[in-house]
Structure formats: C-alpha cells, structure tokens
C-alpha positions in Angstrom: 94.6 71.1 140.3 93.8 68.4 137.5 96.3 66.0 138.7 99.5 65.2 140.9 102.7 63.1 140.1 104.3 61.2 142.9 107.8 59.7 143.5 107.5 57.4 146.3 110.7 55.5 147.8 110.6 52.2 149.7 113.9 51.0 151.9 114.6 48.2 153.7 116.1 47.6 156.9 119.6 46.0 156.0 123.1 46.9 155.7 123.5 48.8 153.4 120.1 49.6 153.0 118.4 48.6 149.4 115.4 51.2 148.0 113.7 51.6 144.8 110.8 54.3 143.7 107.9 54.3 142.0 106.1 57.2 140.4 102.2 57.4 141.1 99.9 59.8 138.8 96.8 61.3 141.0 94.2 62.0 138.2 91.6 64.3 139.9 88.0 64.1 138.0 85.6 67.1 137.5 82.2 66.8 138.8 79.8 69.1 137.4 79.4 71.8 139.9 79.2 74.8 138.3 76.6 76.2 136.5 77.0 77.9 132.8 77.6 81.9 133.5 75.9 84.5 131.5 78.2 87.4 130.6 76.7 89.7 131.0 74.2 88.7 133.4 71.5 90.3 131.6 71.0 91.8 128.5 69.3 94.9 126.6 68.8 94.7 122.5 67.2 96.9 120.1 65.5 95.7 116.8 64.1 98.6 114.3 60.5 98.0 113.4 60.2 96.2 109.5 63.3 94.4 109.8 62.9 91.1 107.9 62.3 87.7 109.5 65.8 85.8 110.7 67.4 89.1 111.8 70.1 88.9 114.3 69.1 90.7 117.8 71.6 89.8 120.1 74.5 86.9 120.7 74.5 85.0 124.2 78.1 84.7 125.8 78.3 82.1 128.1 81.3 80.2 129.8 81.7 77.0 132.2 84.2 76.9 135.0 84.2 73.0 134.9 86.3 70.8 132.3 85.2 70.8 128.7 83.3 68.1 128.7 81.0 69.6 131.2 80.7 72.9 130.2 79.8 73.5 126.2 78.0 72.9 124.1 75.1 74.5 125.7 71.3 74.4 125.4 69.6 77.6 125.3 65.6 77.8 125.9 63.4 80.7 126.1 61.4 80.0 129.2 58.9 83.3 129.4 58.2 86.2 127.3 57.9 84.5 124.1 54.4 83.4 124.1 53.9 84.2 120.7 56.9 83.0 119.2 58.5 86.1 118.4 61.5 85.1 118.8 64.3 82.1 118.0 67.3 81.1 119.6 69.7 79.2 117.7 72.0 76.5 119.2 75.0 79.2 119.0 72.9 81.8 121.5 71.9 83.8 119.2 68.6 85.5 119.5 66.8 86.2 115.7 63.5 87.4 115.0 60.8 85.3 113.9 58.1 88.3 113.1 58.4 91.5 111.3 58.0 93.6 114.6 56.1 96.6 114.6 56.6 99.8 116.8 52.9 100.5 117.2 52.1 97.1 118.6 54.5 96.8 121.1 57.6 98.5 122.1 59.5 95.9 124.8 59.9 92.3 125.4 61.5 90.9 128.3 62.9 87.1 128.0 63.7 85.0 130.4 66.3 82.6 128.8 68.0 79.5 130.2 71.6 77.6 129.4 72.1 74.6 130.1 75.4 72.9 130.0 76.7 69.2 128.9 77.6 67.6 132.4 75.7 64.8 134.2 73.7 65.9 136.3 73.6 68.9 134.1 73.7 73.2 135.7 71.3 75.7 134.5 71.6 79.2 134.9 69.1 82.3 133.9 69.3 85.8 132.3 67.0 88.0 131.6 66.5 89.8 127.9 65.3 93.3 127.3 64.5 94.2 123.9 63.2 97.9 122.5 61.9 97.8 119.5 62.3 101.4 118.1 61.3 102.7 114.6 62.6 102.1 111.4 65.6 104.4 109.6 64.5 107.8 108.8 67.9 109.4 107.8 69.9 108.4 104.8 73.4 107.5 106.2 75.9 110.4 105.0 80.0 109.9 103.7 82.8 111.5 102.8 84.0 111.3 99.4 87.4 109.8 99.5 90.6 110.3 97.2 93.5 107.9 97.8 96.7 108.3 96.6 99.3 105.4 96.1 103.0 105.9 95.3 104.7 102.5 94.3 107.9 101.3 92.8 107.4 99.8 89.1 105.1 96.4 89.2 105.7 95.9 93.0 102.7 96.7 94.8 102.1 94.6 97.9 98.5 95.4 98.7 97.3 96.1 101.9 94.7 99.0 103.5 95.1 102.1 101.4 92.4 104.2 103.4 88.9 103.9 105.5 85.3 105.4 104.7 84.0 107.9 106.9 79.8 107.4 107.0 77.2 108.4 109.9 73.9 108.0 110.6 71.6 110.3 112.3 69.6 107.4 113.3 71.3 106.0 116.4 70.7 102.6 116.4 71.3 102.0 112.6 74.3 99.6 111.6 76.1 100.8 108.8 77.5 98.1 106.0 79.4 98.9 103.0 79.6 97.2 99.5 82.2 97.2 96.7 80.5 96.2 92.6 81.6 92.8 91.9 83.2 93.5 89.1 85.8 95.4 91.0 86.8 92.7 93.8 89.7 91.3 91.8 91.5 94.5 92.4 90.0 95.8 95.7 88.0 94.8 98.6 85.8 96.8 101.3 85.5 95.7 104.8 82.0 95.6 105.4 81.6 96.6 109.1 84.2 99.3 109.2 84.9 100.6 105.7 88.5 100.1 105.0 89.3 99.5 101.6 92.0 97.4 100.7 94.0 96.7 97.7 95.0 93.8 96.5 98.8 93.5 94.7 99.7 94.3 91.3 98.1 97.5 90.7 99.0 99.2 87.3 99.6 102.7 86.9 96.2 104.8 86.3 93.3 105.9 88.1 90.4 103.3 89.5 86.8 104.9 90.2 85.4 102.5 92.8 81.7 101.8 93.1 81.5 101.5 96.8 78.2 102.1 98.9 76.8 102.3 102.3 73.6 101.1 104.1 71.8 101.4 107.0 69.8 98.2 106.2 67.2 100.7 104.4 68.9 103.3 102.3 71.3 102.9 100.4 74.1 105.9 99.5 77.0 105.7 96.9 80.1 107.0 98.1 82.9 109.0 95.4 86.3 106.8 96.2 88.8 107.8 93.5 92.3 105.7 93.7 95.4 107.1 91.8 98.4 104.6 91.3 101.7 106.4 90.5 104.3 104.2 89.8 108.4 105.2 90.2 111.1 105.0 87.8 114.3 104.3 89.1 115.7 107.1 87.5 113.5 109.2 90.1 115.3 108.2 93.0 118.7 109.6 91.5 116.7 113.3 91.1 115.2 113.4 94.4 115.1 116.7 97.0 114.0 116.5 100.1 111.7 119.0 101.6 112.0 118.5 105.6 108.8 120.6 107.4 108.7 121.3 110.9 106.1 120.3 113.6 103.6 118.8 111.8 102.4 115.1 111.8 102.1 112.9 108.4 98.5 112.7 108.6 98.1 116.8 109.3 100.3 117.0 106.2 98.0 115.3 104.0 94.8 116.3 104.9 95.4 119.9 105.6 99.0 120.9 103.5 99.2 118.5 100.7 97.2 120.0 97.8 98.0 123.7 99.0 101.8 122.8 99.1 101.5 120.9 95.7 100.2 123.5 94.2 102.6 126.6 95.4 105.5 124.0 94.8 104.7 123.3 91.1 104.4 126.9 90.5 107.9 127.3 92.4 109.7 124.7 90.6 108.2 123.6 87.2 109.8 125.7 84.3 107.1 124.8 81.8 103.5 123.7 82.3 103.8 120.3 80.5 106.4 119.2 83.5 105.4 116.8 86.4 105.8 117.0 89.6 106.1 113.5 91.5 105.4 113.5 95.3 107.7 110.0 96.3 107.3 109.7 100.2 106.3 111.4 103.0 108.1 110.0 106.1 108.4 111.3 110.0 112.4 111.9 110.9 113.0 109.7 113.8 113.5 111.0 117.4 111.7 114.7 116.2 108.1 116.2 115.2 109.9 116.7 111.7 108.5 115.4 108.7 110.3 114.7 105.1 109.0 114.9 101.7 110.5 113.6 98.8 109.8 114.7 94.9 111.3 115.0 91.7 110.6 116.8 88.9 110.2 115.3 85.1 110.6 117.5 82.6 107.7 116.8 79.6 110.2 115.0 77.3 110.7 112.5 79.8 114.0 113.1 81.7 114.4 114.8 85.2 115.6 118.1 86.6 118.8 118.0 88.6 118.2 118.3 92.2 120.7 121.2 92.4 118.5 123.0 89.9 115.4 122.6 92.1 117.3 123.3 95.1 118.1 126.8 93.7 114.0 126.9 92.7 113.3 126.2 96.0 115.6 128.8 98.0 114.2 131.2 95.7 110.7 130.4 96.5 111.0 129.5 100.0 109.2 132.9 101.2 106.1 131.6 99.1 106.3 127.8 100.0 106.3 128.9 103.9 103.1 130.6 103.4 101.5 126.9 103.5 103.6 124.9 106.2 106.7 126.1 108.3 110.2 124.7 106.1 112.9 123.2 108.3 115.7 122.5 105.6 115.4 121.9 102.0 118.0 119.2 101.5 119.6 117.3 98.9 122.8 116.0 100.6 122.3 115.0 104.4 125.9 115.2 105.7 125.2 116.2 109.3 127.3 114.5 111.9 130.1 113.6 108.9 133.2 115.2 109.3 133.5 116.0 105.5 133.4 118.9 102.8 130.2 119.1 101.0 131.5 118.1 97.7 133.1 114.9 99.3 129.9 113.9 100.7 127.9 111.3 98.7 124.3 110.5 99.4 122.0 107.2 98.3 118.5 106.8 98.6 116.9 103.4 98.9 112.7 102.6 98.4 111.7 99.5 100.5 108.6 99.0 98.2 107.5 96.0 100.2 106.8 98.1 103.0 104.1 100.7 102.8 102.9 103.5 105.1 99.1 104.8 105.1 98.2 108.3 106.3 94.7 108.6 106.0 92.1 111.2 106.9 88.8 111.6 106.4 89.1 112.7 102.8 92.1 112.0 101.3 94.6 109.1 102.1 98.1 109.0 101.2 100.2 105.5 100.6 104.0 105.7 99.9 107.2 103.4 100.3 109.3 103.5 103.3 112.8 105.1 102.3 116.3 105.1 103.7 119.1 107.6 103.2 122.7 106.9 103.2 125.4 109.0 103.5 129.3 108.9 103.5 132.6 110.6 103.2 134.4 110.1 99.7 137.3 112.2 101.1 
C-alpha cells in the first residue's frame, strides 16, 4: 500500500461540544528490498554457425516488484562464460553474437548473467544462459503459391489483410522472413514475420503480380502471389441470384469448391462464351451451417441477365451443380416468415463496402464485402 488518507477529528468538552477535522496523508516510501526477477529463471537459445556479427540471440526479460525508481533501468553484465568475448549484451538485455560461430569449434556456451536494478543500495540477481551452436541452414524454404480474389465496390476499397503466405523449412531452427519488392509497396505490404499480405486503400480493377520472397537467412526463394481485383457495378446488385449451400464453411468453399463450382456454374448459366460470371460475395447464414453465395451474369454487350432467367437455368442444372457441392436453396426472393404472396414480396440488397470479409486458405484467398438482404410485403 503506497499511502493512507486519515480524517482526524478533535472535539472539546463544552456544551454543546464543538469539533473540527483535519485530513492527514501518510505516504509510504519504497525501500529497495526486492531483487530483479528473470523470466524464465534460466534461458536456452540457439544460433546457427556463420551468422554475421551482431546477430540477435536472445532477449532477457526482467521485472522488479519495487517502485519504479528502485527498478529499471537495469544494468546487465556477463559474469562468466564469455572469456573470449564471443557475446555482447546491450542495455536493453539483448544478447548478440560478437564473433562468427563455427559448429566444429564449439557446440555450446554457458553464460552467467547478472542484472542490477537502479535502487540504493542496488539489488542484483543472476541467470544462466545456455547457447547452442548449430549447423547452418541446409534446406531452402518452400512456399505455396497464393492467388487472391478481391471484390469491391467502385473505387471504394478500404484496404486490409487480404491473405497469408504459407511457407515452411526443414531446418528446425530457421526463422523465416518475408519481403516485397520496394516498387510495389505503394499498393501492398507484407508482414516480414508472419507473411500476411496487406492491401492499401483504393486498388484499381485488374491483376497484380507481387514480387514476394521468403528467406531463412541463407536461402531466398520467390513466391508466386497473384491478386485479382474486381470492382462491382451498382447494376449488378439489382440482378443478383443467391445460391445457398448446406454444411460448408466459407474457408472450405473457397479452398475446396470455388474453382470447380465456378466452372460448373459457368457451363450451367452462360448462354455465350463472351458472357461473364461475377461472384459478388459469400457469407455465412447467421445461426446455421449454411453459406450464401451472391452472383450475377453480365452479357457480352454489357447488360445483365435477369434473376428469373438465371434461376430457370440453375433449376434445370441443379443436379449437375450438386455433383460439386450440396445446394440447400436457390433464392431470388427470400420471403421466409413474411405472410405475403410471392408477387408482392420485394427484396433489396445492400453492400457494405467498408466491412470486408477475408476467407483465406494456404492456396487461395477471397475478399468480399458484407451484404444485407431486406425483404418486405408490398400488399
């Protein structure tokens, strides 16, 4: 407890008695009676041979139960195990290499490290750090090519995470880093640690091929990353049809079924090869294991097929479509729960282009806007 606040009253013996009060604040000064604490108590680390001088090996973590002026900053010192000065320890507790290690020369070092706090008198504590020197990387990283599809309203893409590169390395202790060629950083970014790809706002319609690479510190491997951006037209929303799937998650649909279903759907609904199929969005149905997919078909002359025409085509081809994935329903109007005749039910669709949903797998990622369906009786 760092302090107390007391209210003290004095009362005299007169009739009637009179009194007054005063507040007394008592501050408790901290005595430096706690030593720094290493977390964990002892450390184990590895470094590959032939790493350059200054390579970070370990970050020491130290806390102190005393008040701030009796705790940090801490002073770190290597007491034993560094007689040949192979290591350095900076003021922030980062252990770095001071030489280029060779596995054939030594395979292990044990350092005794001291941390001293800033109190008076100073308190100290110790930890042991075991550093293993392992052979340098012998395996190149491997990465899975990634294809990303982004659907957005006209010039209204807000940006965000659009996918993640999946890379592995057979060398157990390799740390992988990801880089993007500098000329593309005005449109995209790649997190150097986890491979997440971030698109900045305002992407134009078209295809982007990203020059991404992954490195284990010795080998650098290029990764095929292709981004397709499609901008929706307002007219599309007035001519959409919804296919509702049964027992499928968005990620499974994107990773396992989307390419095959798109191909089968094109064969079912396109009247001419020049027509274009546009998948506008996919979205789970709240409170169920169903999934809605919105699509529209654009004629080669620029117009769109009416939903009634598409539904007729879908109904005739439903058996072929279900060879790919189970369909729960084909919806143009969704009047469930409304007590009105079909011809008097009006549906409107709205797109929230600033609320993007990203469904990402190792090989394919689909980014689309959230949609809302409103229905009402026109009786």
